[in-house]
SEPA-140538 format. One record per residue (C-alpha): y, x, z; residue in three letters. Coordinates in pm, 1 decimal, m for minus. Layout:
REM residues N
<node Y="Y" X="X" Z="Z" sefi="ALA"/>
...
//
This chain:
REM residues 141
<node Y="1727.6" X="m473.3" Z="m513.4" sefi="UNK"/>
<node Y="1599.3" X="m577.1" Z="m171.8" sefi="UNK"/>
<node Y="1445.1" X="m328.9" Z="69.7" sefi="UNK"/>
<node Y="1102.3" X="m442.1" Z="195.1" sefi="UNK"/>
<node Y="987.7" X="m364.3" Z="547.9" sefi="UNK"/>
<node Y="661.4" X="m338.2" Z="734.5" sefi="UNK"/>
<node Y="585.1" X="m194.9" Z="1075.0" sefi="UNK"/>
<node Y="299.5" X="m51.4" Z="1275.8" sefi="UNK"/>
<node Y="233.5" X="33.0" Z="1637.2" sefi="UNK"/>
<node Y="m46.8" X="258.2" Z="1762.9" sefi="UNK"/>
<node Y="m164.6" X="269.9" Z="2125.1" sefi="UNK"/>
<node Y="m379.5" X="549.9" Z="2262.9" sefi="UNK"/>
<node Y="m546.7" X="848.9" Z="2105.7" sefi="UNK"/>
<node Y="m687.1" X="861.8" Z="1752.0" sefi="UNK"/>
<node Y="m1052.5" X="774.9" Z="1812.0" sefi="UNK"/>
<node Y="m1021.9" X="530.3" Z="2102.3" sefi="UNK"/>
<node Y="m681.5" X="380.4" Z="2031.5" sefi="UNK"/>
<node Y="m586.9" X="77.7" Z="1829.1" sefi="UNK"/>
<node Y="m288.2" X="m67.1" Z="1656.3" sefi="UNK"/>
<node Y="m129.9" X="m351.0" Z="1466.0" sefi="UNK"/>
<node Y="43.5" X="m355.4" Z="1130.7" sefi="UNK"/>
<node Y="265.6" X="m639.1" Z="1018.9" sefi="UNK"/>
<node Y="491.2" X="m741.7" Z="737.2" sefi="UNK"/>
<node Y="851.9" X="m836.4" Z="800.3" sefi="UNK"/>
<node Y="792.5" X="m1164.4" Z="615.7" sefi="UNK"/>
<node Y="540.1" X="m1267.3" Z="880.1" sefi="UNK"/>
<node Y="275.8" X="m1344.7" Z="618.8" sefi="UNK"/>
<node Y="41.6" X="m1073.9" Z="746.4" sefi="UNK"/>
<node Y="m37.6" X="m909.6" Z="1077.4" sefi="UNK"/>
<node Y="m358.1" X="m716.5" Z="1126.2" sefi="UNK"/>
<node Y="m532.3" X="m497.7" Z="1379.0" sefi="UNK"/>
<node Y="m651.9" X="m152.2" Z="1283.3" sefi="UNK"/>
<node Y="m844.7" X="127.9" Z="1448.0" sefi="UNK"/>
<node Y="m1019.0" X="456.3" Z="1378.0" sefi="UNK"/>
<node Y="m1334.0" X="255.2" Z="1309.0" sefi="UNK"/>
<node Y="m1168.4" X="19.0" Z="1060.7" sefi="UNK"/>
<node Y="m1018.9" X="312.3" Z="874.2" sefi="UNK"/>
<node Y="m1290.1" X="577.8" Z="872.4" sefi="UNK"/>
<node Y="m1601.6" X="371.8" Z="945.0" sefi="UNK"/>
<node Y="m1708.6" X="11.5" Z="879.9" sefi="UNK"/>
<node Y="m1559.2" X="m157.5" Z="1187.3" sefi="UNK"/>
<node Y="m1373.4" X="m486.4" Z="1177.3" sefi="UNK"/>
<node Y="m1001.0" X="m476.8" Z="1106.6" sefi="UNK"/>
<node Y="m766.6" X="m360.0" Z="834.9" sefi="UNK"/>
<node Y="m636.4" X="m15.2" Z="742.0" sefi="UNK"/>
<node Y="m347.3" X="139.1" Z="548.2" sefi="UNK"/>
<node Y="m561.9" X="198.1" Z="238.2" sefi="UNK"/>
<node Y="m660.9" X="m169.2" Z="219.7" sefi="UNK"/>
<node Y="m294.3" X="m266.6" Z="227.4" sefi="UNK"/>
<node Y="m213.7" X="m12.7" Z="m44.7" sefi="UNK"/>
<node Y="m496.0" X="m166.1" Z="m250.0" sefi="UNK"/>
<node Y="m355.1" X="m516.9" Z="m207.4" sefi="UNK"/>
<node Y="m7.1" X="m395.2" Z="m300.8" sefi="UNK"/>
<node Y="m138.8" X="m213.0" Z="m607.7" sefi="UNK"/>
<node Y="m350.9" X="m507.7" Z="m725.5" sefi="UNK"/>
<node Y="m55.3" X="m742.5" Z="m690.2" sefi="UNK"/>
<node Y="189.0" X="m504.8" Z="m857.4" sefi="UNK"/>
<node Y="m41.8" X="m433.2" Z="m1149.5" sefi="UNK"/>
<node Y="m118.7" X="m804.0" Z="m1205.4" sefi="UNK"/>
<node Y="252.8" X="m882.3" Z="m1221.8" sefi="UNK"/>
<node Y="327.9" X="m580.9" Z="m1443.9" sefi="UNK"/>
<node Y="53.4" X="m679.6" Z="m1686.8" sefi="UNK"/>
<node Y="173.4" X="m1041.5" Z="m1698.1" sefi="UNK"/>
<node Y="526.0" X="m915.6" Z="m1774.9" sefi="UNK"/>
<node Y="396.9" X="m675.1" Z="m2041.9" sefi="UNK"/>
<node Y="201.6" X="m955.7" Z="m2206.8" sefi="UNK"/>
<node Y="505.9" X="m1185.5" Z="m2207.1" sefi="UNK"/>
<node Y="726.3" X="m908.2" Z="m2347.0" sefi="UNK"/>
<node Y="479.4" X="m881.0" Z="m2635.3" sefi="UNK"/>
<node Y="469.9" X="m1254.0" Z="m2711.2" sefi="UNK"/>
<node Y="154.0" X="m1350.4" Z="m2517.6" sefi="UNK"/>
<node Y="126.3" X="m1614.8" Z="m2245.2" sefi="UNK"/>
<node Y="m128.3" X="m1512.4" Z="m1984.1" sefi="UNK"/>
<node Y="m305.3" X="m1794.2" Z="m1804.1" sefi="UNK"/>
<node Y="m448.9" X="m1577.8" Z="m1526.5" sefi="UNK"/>
<node Y="m459.2" X="m1209.1" Z="m1431.1" sefi="UNK"/>
<node Y="m695.0" X="m1115.5" Z="m1148.0" sefi="UNK"/>
<node Y="m714.9" X="m759.1" Z="m1015.3" sefi="UNK"/>
<node Y="m925.1" X="m589.3" Z="m750.3" sefi="UNK"/>
<node Y="m826.6" X="m242.0" Z="m627.7" sefi="UNK"/>
<node Y="m1079.0" X="m2.6" Z="m476.4" sefi="UNK"/>
<node Y="m899.7" X="270.1" Z="m281.0" sefi="UNK"/>
<node Y="m1094.4" X="590.4" Z="m215.2" sefi="UNK"/>
<node Y="m993.1" X="786.2" Z="96.1" sefi="UNK"/>
<node Y="m1162.6" X="1125.9" Z="94.3" sefi="UNK"/>
<node Y="m1165.7" X="1440.4" Z="305.0" sefi="UNK"/>
<node Y="m970.1" X="1704.2" Z="114.0" sefi="UNK"/>
<node Y="m933.6" X="2053.6" Z="256.8" sefi="UNK"/>
<node Y="m828.9" X="2007.5" Z="619.9" sefi="UNK"/>
<node Y="m710.4" X="1647.0" Z="590.0" sefi="UNK"/>
<node Y="m757.1" X="1314.7" Z="414.5" sefi="UNK"/>
<node Y="m611.4" X="1189.0" Z="88.3" sefi="UNK"/>
<node Y="m631.4" X="884.8" Z="m135.9" sefi="UNK"/>
<node Y="m798.3" X="1046.6" Z="m435.2" sefi="UNK"/>
<node Y="m875.9" X="755.2" Z="m665.8" sefi="UNK"/>
<node Y="m777.3" X="392.3" Z="m705.1" sefi="UNK"/>
<node Y="m995.3" X="183.3" Z="m932.6" sefi="UNK"/>
<node Y="m825.1" X="m125.0" Z="m1074.4" sefi="UNK"/>
<node Y="m1075.4" X="m383.0" Z="m1196.9" sefi="UNK"/>
<node Y="m889.0" X="m654.9" Z="m1384.6" sefi="UNK"/>
<node Y="m991.0" X="m966.3" Z="m1573.8" sefi="UNK"/>
<node Y="m743.7" X="m1185.6" Z="m1755.1" sefi="UNK"/>
<node Y="m731.0" X="m1505.4" Z="m1952.7" sefi="UNK"/>
<node Y="m489.2" X="m1452.3" Z="m2240.0" sefi="UNK"/>
<node Y="m502.9" X="m1682.1" Z="m2542.3" sefi="UNK"/>
<node Y="m452.8" X="m1548.5" Z="m2894.5" sefi="UNK"/>
<node Y="m487.5" X="m1176.0" Z="m2821.5" sefi="UNK"/>
<node Y="m747.7" X="m939.6" Z="m2964.5" sefi="UNK"/>
<node Y="m933.4" X="m700.9" Z="m2737.7" sefi="UNK"/>
<node Y="m773.5" X="m385.8" Z="m2879.2" sefi="UNK"/>
<node Y="m420.0" X="m512.8" Z="m2815.2" sefi="UNK"/>
<node Y="m526.4" X="m643.2" Z="m2474.0" sefi="UNK"/>
<node Y="m660.6" X="m302.1" Z="m2367.6" sefi="UNK"/>
<node Y="m356.7" X="m119.0" Z="m2503.8" sefi="UNK"/>
<node Y="m114.0" X="m342.7" Z="m2312.9" sefi="UNK"/>
<node Y="m325.8" X="m318.0" Z="m1996.7" sefi="UNK"/>
<node Y="m311.6" X="61.1" Z="m2010.6" sefi="UNK"/>
<node Y="65.9" X="47.2" Z="m2054.2" sefi="UNK"/>
<node Y="94.1" X="m177.6" Z="m1749.2" sefi="UNK"/>
<node Y="m128.9" X="59.9" Z="m1550.1" sefi="UNK"/>
<node Y="108.5" X="346.4" Z="m1624.0" sefi="UNK"/>
<node Y="427.7" X="144.0" Z="m1575.8" sefi="UNK"/>
<node Y="350.6" X="m56.6" Z="m1261.8" sefi="UNK"/>
<node Y="588.2" X="61.0" Z="m984.2" sefi="UNK"/>
<node Y="302.4" X="121.5" Z="m739.2" sefi="UNK"/>
<node Y="111.3" X="326.9" Z="m999.0" sefi="UNK"/>
<node Y="422.6" X="530.1" Z="m1065.6" sefi="UNK"/>
<node Y="477.7" X="584.8" Z="m693.2" sefi="UNK"/>
<node Y="122.5" X="712.2" Z="m650.7" sefi="UNK"/>
<node Y="158.4" X="986.0" Z="m910.4" sefi="UNK"/>
<node Y="m76.2" X="1224.7" Z="m728.6" sefi="UNK"/>
<node Y="m362.0" X="973.4" Z="m729.2" sefi="UNK"/>
<node Y="m604.4" X="923.6" Z="m1017.8" sefi="UNK"/>
<node Y="m576.6" X="557.5" Z="m1121.3" sefi="UNK"/>
<node Y="m865.0" X="419.8" Z="m1325.1" sefi="UNK"/>
<node Y="m852.4" X="88.1" Z="m1505.4" sefi="UNK"/>
<node Y="m1135.7" X="m138.7" Z="m1609.8" sefi="UNK"/>
<node Y="m990.9" X="m431.1" Z="m1806.3" sefi="UNK"/>
<node Y="m1179.9" X="m732.7" Z="m1936.1" sefi="UNK"/>
<node Y="m1050.5" X="m1018.4" Z="m2147.8" sefi="UNK"/>
<node Y="m1217.9" X="m1348.0" Z="m2057.1" sefi="UNK"/>
//
């Protein structure tokens, strides 16, 4: 399996400094700062990138789970809300909420929800974030 790479550089102190994160593929490069991470300033942050990775991973895992069970998904769309909270003397991602809608012909809602939950548990990003509560809201459209 390939090894994926990303990099970051930070200049200055925590509150006044700034940095850039980028993907080896060149498809993303973004500025980040204390304000974009802990406040509402412009720019990206590590948690946003984790959310994008988790949404993408879960969407693919669910599509694979559906196919493995004889269903042909037309579209799986997932939004991830990543909660960064103050815990004890530091910060931690405490919850990730996955909000997914999917178009899947010929599936009943009970089977849909069961397969979605299996994909939530089996997605590689979900498995890697074992210490984080991962909530799933799934809707068949």
